[in-house]
C-alpha positions as CSV (number, residue, x, y, z in Angstrom):
1,M,-21.3,0.1,-9.3
2,Q,-23.3,-2.0,-11.8
3,K,-26.4,0.3,-11.2
4,L,-24.3,3.4,-11.8
5,A,-22.8,1.9,-15.0
6,R,-26.3,1.1,-16.3
7,H,-27.6,4.5,-15.3
8,V,-25.0,6.2,-17.5
9,G,-25.4,3.7,-20.3
10,T,-22.1,1.7,-20.2
11,N,-20.6,-1.3,-18.4
12,E,-18.6,-1.4,-15.2
13,T,-15.2,-1.8,-17.0
14,K,-15.7,1.2,-19.3
15,L,-17.1,3.3,-16.4
16,S,-14.1,2.5,-14.2
17,Q,-11.6,3.2,-17.0
18,A,-13.3,6.5,-17.9
19,F,-13.5,7.6,-14.3
20,R,-9.8,6.9,-13.7
21,T,-8.9,8.8,-16.8
22,V,-10.9,11.9,-15.7
23,F,-10.2,11.8,-12.0
24,G,-6.9,10.0,-11.8
25,M,-8.2,7.5,-9.2
26,T,-10.7,4.7,-8.9
27,I,-14.4,5.3,-8.0
28,F,-13.8,3.8,-4.6
29,E,-10.7,6.0,-4.0
30,Y,-12.8,9.0,-4.9
31,I,-15.6,8.1,-2.6
32,R,-13.1,7.4,0.3
33,A,-11.5,10.8,-0.3
34,R,-14.8,12.6,-0.2
35,R,-15.7,10.7,3.0
36,M,-12.4,11.8,4.6
37,E,-12.9,15.4,3.5
38,E,-16.4,15.4,5.1
39,G,-15.0,13.9,8.2
40,Q,-12.3,16.6,8.4
41,R,-15.0,19.3,8.0
42,L,-17.0,17.8,10.8
43,L,-14.0,17.5,13.0
44,R,-13.1,21.1,12.5
45,A,-16.6,22.2,13.3
46,G,-16.2,20.5,16.6
47,K,-19.9,19.7,17.3
48,L,-19.8,15.9,17.0
49,S,-17.7,13.3,18.7
50,V,-15.3,11.2,16.6
51,T,-17.7,8.3,16.9
52,E,-20.6,10.3,15.7
53,I,-18.5,11.6,12.8
54,A,-17.4,8.1,11.9
55,F,-21.1,7.0,11.7
56,E,-22.0,10.1,9.7
57,V,-19.4,9.4,7.0
58,G,-20.3,5.7,6.7
59,Y,-18.1,3.8,9.1
60,D,-19.5,1.3,11.5
61,Y,-16.6,1.6,13.9
62,S,-14.8,4.7,15.0
63,C,-11.5,2.9,15.1
64,N,-11.8,2.0,11.4
65,F,-12.5,5.7,10.7
66,S,-9.5,6.8,12.7
67,V,-7.2,4.4,10.9
68,A,-8.5,5.5,7.5
69,Y,-8.3,9.2,8.5
70,K,-4.7,8.9,9.6
71,R,-3.8,7.0,6.5
72,H,-5.4,9.8,4.4
73,F,-4.2,12.9,6.2
74,G,-1.3,11.7,8.2
75,I,-2.8,12.7,11.6
76,T,-5.5,11.2,13.8
77,P,-8.9,12.7,14.1
78,K,-8.1,13.7,17.7
79,E,-5.0,15.5,16.4
80,E,-7.1,17.2,13.8
81,R,-9.5,18.4,16.3
82,A,-6.8,19.7,18.6
83,T,-5.2,21.6,15.6
84,A,-8.6,23.1,14.7
85,R,-9.1,24.4,18.2
86,R,-5.9,26.5,18.2
């Protein structure tokens, strides 16, 4: 985050505060939400396995992705895929 702050000409604290004011969440929450949305898109497309999707969105382990996905959307990746196939 330090590089990003420097790139936009501010410090980390000011960047974090401004980001929260504009988006209503921290930078890390925003990134996690975008990762989950991309994971959802890939699950619905149905071309990759859950493990491949986990790697694609930046998780080293599919179980960590599955836990984060359920926490974010309230259903598991497998349930998402089953719903998308209907």
